[in-house]
C-alpha positions as CSV (number, residue, x, y, z in Angstrom):
1,X,14.8,-22.2,3.8
2,X,17.2,-19.4,3.0
3,X,15.8,-16.3,1.1
4,X,17.1,-12.9,0.0
5,X,15.5,-9.8,-1.6
6,X,18.7,-9.2,-3.7
7,X,18.4,-10.4,-7.3
8,X,22.1,-11.2,-7.5
9,X,21.9,-13.6,-4.5
10,X,21.7,-17.3,-5.1
11,X,18.9,-17.3,-2.5
12,X,16.7,-14.8,-4.4
13,X,13.2,-15.9,-5.0
14,X,10.7,-13.3,-6.2
15,X,7.7,-15.3,-4.9
16,X,9.2,-15.5,-1.5
17,X,10.0,-11.8,-1.5
18,X,6.5,-10.7,-2.4
19,X,4.6,-13.4,-0.4
20,X,6.5,-14.0,2.8
21,X,6.6,-12.9,6.4
22,X,9.7,-13.2,8.5
23,X,9.9,-13.7,12.3
24,X,12.9,-14.1,14.6
25,X,12.2,-15.3,18.1
26,X,8.5,-14.7,17.5
27,X,8.9,-11.0,16.5
28,X,8.0,-10.0,13.0
29,X,10.8,-8.3,11.1
30,X,9.3,-8.5,7.6
31,X,9.5,-4.8,6.7
32,X,13.2,-4.5,7.5
33,X,14.5,-8.0,6.6
34,X,16.6,-8.4,3.5
35,X,18.0,-12.0,4.0
36,X,16.9,-14.8,6.3
37,X,17.8,-18.5,6.9
38,X,15.7,-20.8,9.0
39,X,18.4,-23.5,8.9
40,X,21.2,-21.2,10.0
41,X,19.0,-19.2,12.4
42,X,19.8,-15.7,11.2
43,X,18.1,-12.7,9.8
44,X,19.9,-9.7,8.2
45,X,17.9,-6.5,8.8
46,X,18.1,-2.8,8.4
47,X,18.3,-1.1,11.8
48,X,15.3,0.9,12.8
49,X,14.7,3.7,15.2
50,X,12.5,2.4,18.0
51,X,10.4,5.5,18.2
52,X,9.8,6.3,14.5
53,X,10.2,2.8,13.0
54,X,12.3,4.4,10.2
55,X,15.6,3.0,9.0
56,X,18.7,4.4,10.6
57,X,21.0,5.9,8.0
58,X,24.8,6.2,8.5
59,X,25.4,10.0,8.3
60,X,28.8,9.6,6.5
61,X,27.9,7.0,3.9
62,X,24.2,7.8,3.5
63,X,23.5,4.0,3.5
64,X,21.1,2.3,5.9
65,X,22.7,0.6,8.8
66,X,22.3,-3.1,9.1
67,X,22.3,-5.7,11.9
68,X,22.4,-9.5,12.2
69,X,19.6,-11.0,14.4
70,X,20.1,-14.6,15.5
71,X,17.6,-17.1,17.0
72,X,14.6,-19.1,15.9
73,X,13.7,-17.9,12.4
74,X,10.3,-18.7,10.9
75,X,9.5,-17.8,7.2
76,X,5.7,-17.9,6.5
77,X,4.3,-17.7,3.0
78,X,1.2,-15.6,2.8
79,X,-1.7,-15.5,0.3
80,X,-4.5,-13.2,-0.5
81,X,-4.7,-9.5,-0.2
82,X,-4.8,-9.5,3.6
83,X,-1.7,-11.6,4.1
84,X,-3.3,-14.7,5.5
85,X,-1.1,-17.7,5.9
86,X,-0.8,-19.7,2.7
87,X,-2.7,-23.0,2.8
88,X,0.3,-24.7,1.2
89,X,2.2,-24.4,4.4
90,X,5.6,-23.0,5.3
91,X,8.7,-23.3,3.2
92,X,7.0,-24.5,0.0
93,X,7.6,-22.7,-3.3
94,X,5.8,-23.9,-6.4
């Protein structure tokens, strides 16, 4: 599956954006991920400061810096208020 948080992307799916966790090589990157593909093995993320966990902003442009992470990507749909794994399983959108 390939998903994006950007509405102008052909991979945008509002259900996936609101109800999904993203992992690359077993590490959760949900809060900084803006595009991911299980098939192609990549996640596009905002860079974060290791100490503060805040996005790193380019001082000249004022825009968040991004990075491409590659590896084993797993997209997991969640359900309920506590983010439990959805009983429908992975990669299924109604």
